[in-house]
N, C-alpha and C positions, 0 to 999 in steps of 0.2 A: 069703328069696331075693328080690332085687330084680328087677322085671320089666324086660324090654328095652324100648327106646323104641317099637318096633313093637307089642309086647304092651300097653304103656301106652296107646297111641293106640287100639288095638282095644277096650280096656276102656272108653275114653271114648266109643266109638261112631264113631271116625274110622277109615276105611279108608285104606290106603296110596295108592290111586288118588285118593281125594278130597283127601288132603294134597298130593300132587304136583300135582293140578290147581289147587288154591288157590295154591300157591307159583308155579306157572306164570303164573297171572293176575296175581299181585302183581308179579312180575319184569317182565312185559310192560307193566303200568301204570307202573311206575317208569321203564322205558326210554322210554315214550311221554312221560312228564312231562319227562324230561331233554331230549328233542328239542324239546318245546314251549318250554322255558326257553331253549335255545340259539337256536332259530329264532323271533325275536320279531316278525317282520313278517308281516302277514296275507297278503300276496301269495304268500309261500312256503308258508304253511300250507295253501293250496289244494292244492299238490302233495302235501304230507304226507297230507292227508285222502283224496285220490284213491288214494294208495299203500296206505293202510290199508283202504280199501274193496276194492281188488283182492285184498289178502291175505285178507280175510274171505270174499270170494267164492270164492277158490281153496280155502280150508279147507272151506267149505260144500259146494262141488261134489265135493270128495274124500269127505266124509262121506256124501253122497247117492249115491255110486257112479256119477258121470258122468265117465268117464275122459277122453274127448275134450275136454270143456269144462275139466276140471281141468288137462290138459296145456297147453292154450292159455293159461289164466290163470297157470299157473306160469311160463311163458316171459315173459308180460307183466310179472309181478312182478320177474323177474330183470332185464329190460330197464329197467323203471322205477327199480330200485335203482341201476343203473349211471348212468342219466340224472340221478338226484338227487345221486349222489356227485359228478358233474361240475358240476351247477348250484349245489350248496351246498358247494363245496369249502372255502370259507373257514370256514363254520360247523363242518364236520367236522374241519378242522384244529384249530380252537379246542377242540373236544371231545376230540380225541386228545391235545393238549398238556396239558389239565387232567387227563386220566387218567394220562398219563405222569408228571406232577409229583405225583400222588397227591392232587390237590385234589378229592376226591369230594364234599365238602360243598358246594363251589361249584357243582356240577352241579345241585343242588336249589334254588339261589337264583335267582329271576328277575332278569334283567338290569335295572338301573335305567335307565328311559327317561323322558325328559320327556314328559308327556302334554299336548300343547297343547289348550286348550279351543276350541270352535267359535267363540266370540266373538272370540278373538285371531286366528283364521284369517280371520274375516269382516272384522275391522279391517284386516288386511293387504290383502285384496281391495279393500275400499272405498277405502282410501288410494291404492292403485295406480290404480283407476278415476278417482278425483278428479284425480290428476296427468295422466292420459292425456286426460281431458276438458278440463282446463285448457289443455293444449298442443295440443289437437285432433289427437290421434294415434288412428287407428282401432284398435279391439280387439274381439275376440270370445272370451268365456270360456264354457266349458261346465262347469256345476257339477252333479255327480251328487247326487241327493237320497235315494232309497230303495234303490238298488242299482247295481251296476256296468253300464256301457254296453259292449256288444260291439263289436269293431272292424268287424264286417260292416255296422254301421249307418252307417259313414263311407264316403265315396267313396274317400278316401285316408287311411290311419290316422295319418300323420304320423311324427314323430321321437320316440322314447322319451327322456324326461328323468328321471323318478322323483326329483324334487327337492322340498325343503320349500317350502311356499307363502311367498313374501315379496314385498313391494311392489316391491323393487328388481329382482327377477328378472322379474316380470310386466311392468314397464315396459321392461326390456331386451329382452324377447322381441318386443314390438310396436314397437320403434324402426324407422322406415322403411328403414334401411340393413341390417337383419338379414335373414337368409334365411327366417326363420319368421314374419315379421310378417303375411304375407297370409293365413295359415291361422288356425284356431281353436286354443285351448289347453284341454285337458281337466284339470279339477281334481277329485280324488277325496279327500274328507276334508281332510287337511292336506298332501296331496302333489300336485304338478304332475306328472301322468302323462306327457303328451306334448304336443307343439306342432306347428304346421304342418299341422293336420288340415283336409282338404277335406271339406266337408259337402254333402249334397244340398240343392238349392234348393227352396223351397216352390212348389207349382204354383198357389197362390192369386193372384188379382189384387190387387196391392199398389199403394200410392201411389207416385208417381214420385219422391217425396222419399226413399224407402227404397232403400238401396244393396244390394250383394251380401251384406254381412255380415248385414243385417237379414233378408233372404230366406233365408239359410242358417240363421240362428237359428230362424226360423219352421219351416223344413223339418225340422230335427233334432228339435225339440220336438213336431212333428206325428207323427213316426215313433216317438219314444221318450218315454214319459210320465214316466220317473224321472229327469228332468233339467230344468234351467232354463238359460237363456243370458243373459249380460250383454253388451250391445253398446254400443260407443262410436263415434259417428259421426265419420268423418274430416273431413267438410265443416263440420259445425256444432258438434261436440263434445258433442252431446246424448247422454244415457244412456237406454238402453231395456232392458227385461226381457221375455224371451220365455218363455212357458209354455203347453204344450199347443197350440202353433200360433198363439197370440195374443200380439201385441206391445203391451206397455204403455209408452207414451212420451208426453212426456219425463219423466224422473224426477230428483228432486233427490238429493243425496247422502244426506240423512236418510231419504228414502223408500226408497232402494235398500238402506240398511242394515237398515231395519225389514223389508223384504221378504225379505232373505236370512236374517235371524234367525228369521222365521216359517216358512221353508221348509227350512232346513238343520237337521240333527240337532244335539242338544245336546252330543254327544261326537264326536270325530273318529276316523278310522280307525286312526291310530297309537296304540296303547295296549299296555300289558303284557298279553300274552295268557295266560301261565301264572299261575294264582292261587297263593297261598301253599300250601305243602305241608300245613300244619295245616288250612286251610280245605278243601283237596281231600280230606284224610282224613275230616273231619267230614261232608262232603257224601256221600262214598262210604259212610260208616258209616250215615248215615240211610237211604240207598237200600237198603243191604243189610238193615237191620232191617225196613224196610217190605216187602221181598221175602219174607223169612223169615216174617213175620207173615201175609202173604197165603197162603203155602204151607201154613202150619200152621192157618190159620183163626182166628188170634188177632185181637182188635180192635186197630186202629191207635191211635197216640198221639192223633191228632186226634179219633177217636171217643171215646176215654176222656176227653179234655178236655171234649167236649160234654156227656158225662154228668155 
């Protein structure tokens, strides 16, 4: 007489609750992976990360028997879900279209994105600065180095652009007849985040040859360490680089490029976030084996290799 699936799992040492728990985790990971594939920009991933943290906190508070905290977190999760559905409506529409067409295999394929290298972004910035300096057009660029800058560090946050870095766009922004030319432009990775930013001025005593843009570059780099500023003088066309409140001037185009290459990361912010499904499975498998080995007191692979 053949055993039922439940009896077969029991004979193998598997309980029904353990099997259901494992399947639950697998389905959640698969759904999370599909979301990461669809949402390929890092700025929206912060929203997804915050939503997942709220869900985990809600589940933990329920397990710990904290009814009031669990009630508040559940309402926050519902509100965040609605907000994400509105903010990411194009991504969700694409997801529903693929599900409706039965293209389930496409949901596990990362979208093909061109991954610009930092040297190409630096070339675009340097070429733009070269033309602005040649034509004596004033400019102020804020370049993030190790992390994002919060808008509270600005006097006026400016106008959101969220555009690819290009020398043509940078030159257009700082043309004297445009509305944004008097402010600073924030560059994050390979994206121009915003323009027309008003910065706090430095309180240091500066040379009379320095204008408002130079003092603003010194001011923001005094307050925020994870950024540098490139300044083009409107009067002389000279190029300056501000870092940690110190202004290095004048710079040649070659010196500017070398300085940017030394300070900016080797990869830019826009990259394919979701890894391949095979690589993800291998990584999860290695972590699971390591966890089981520690629980059972078995030697790890690294320990066996050393021996």
